[in-house]
C-alpha positions, -999 to +999 in steps of 0.1 A: -529-211-775-565-208-787-588-216-757-607-243-776-574-262-784-564-264-747-585-294-736-570-316-764-535-304-755-541-310-718-554-345-725-522-353-745-499-339-717-518-357-690-518-390-709-480-387-711-476-378-675-499-393-648-476-382-620-505-366-600-522-400-599-495-426-599-481-419-564-452-397-577-465-363-566-490-371-539-494-398-512-531-391-506-561-371-520-583-356-493-621-360-499-641-328-501-675-320-484-703-337-502-683-365-515-694-400-505-664-422-497-684-454-500-694-445-535-658-438-545-648-470-528-673-489-549-656-474-580-624-492-568-606-463-551-585-471-520-604-451-494-592-446-459-603-426-428-581-411-402-595-389-374-628-386-392-612-373-424-615-394-456-588-397-482-579-418-511-545-434-512-521-430-541-512-445-565-548-443-576-563-476-584-584-460-612-552-451-631-546-476-659-518-468-684-518-431-673-555-428-680-583-424-654-609-452-657-634-432-637-628-398-652-664-386-652-668-397-615-634-388-602-631-370-568-635-332-567-598-326-559-589-346-590-613-325-611-598-292-598-561-301-600-541-287-629-503-290-625-480-260-632-472-273-666-508-273-677-513-238-662-483-224-681-495-238-714-531-226-707-518-191-699-495-191-730-463-189-708-450-222-722-456-241-754-471-276-753-438-290-767-419-274-738-443-289-712-440-323-729-402-321-728-404-313-690-428-342-685-406-367-704-375-356-686-392-358-652-408-392-659-372-404-667-361-392-633-391-411-617-381-442-635-345-438-623-357-435-587-378-466-591-349-485-606-326-475-577-353-485-552-355-519-568-317-522-568-319-517-530-342-547-528-377-532-527-399-543-555-430-524-567-456-529-540-483-505-549-472-478-525-465-442-534-430-432-544-421-413-513-431-441-490-411-466-510-381-443-509-384-437-472-387-475-465-354-480-484-336-452-468-347-462-433-335-498-438-300-503-423-272-513-446-242-533-435-214-516-455-191-545-448-215-571-463-231-549-490-205-521-500-223-516-534-254-505-516-237-475-502-232-459-537-267-470-549-284-454-519-263-422-523-274-420-559-310-428-549-309-400-522-295-375-547-319-384-575-349-383-552-338-349-538-336-336-574-370-351-583-387-336-553-373-302-561-384-305-598-419-316-587-422-287-564-409-261-589-425-274-621-455-295-613-471-290-578-492-258-575-477-236-548-499-230-518-519-198-518-503-173-494-526-150-474 
């Protein structure tokens, strides 16, 4: 790929995906030195502090229809993050069409997980996907009263396992080993 073409390609891929911001890939985004949490909070981000460390909760409140409404003022971690799919396209290891197919297939898995969570009785509540999944899986089910929930939860557990594996292998950037 010609370097000057990459930003437009990345923008198309990101606009089709949004999983780094919508609570699918991450639960929080840690603030970096020099960032002012109060300023980010005034932009509408859900800022929290635990043990003196500031972070933004996911899903990001600045994400509207898979687009960042504060793109020029987004946190440093957001500016620095490029998923593996973007990296592969930028390095010429994958075509944009292949990355788009991976995004579409993975988004389909995300929607299946969300649908199964709703079938288990938990409606969209603005929390990240892992938290919603864990809430469902930690809620006891009476198999005698709700036998259909057993198979729904088994499918949810299996689909979420596959999704987490896919996100780790194809989207999250592996930690740097020393």
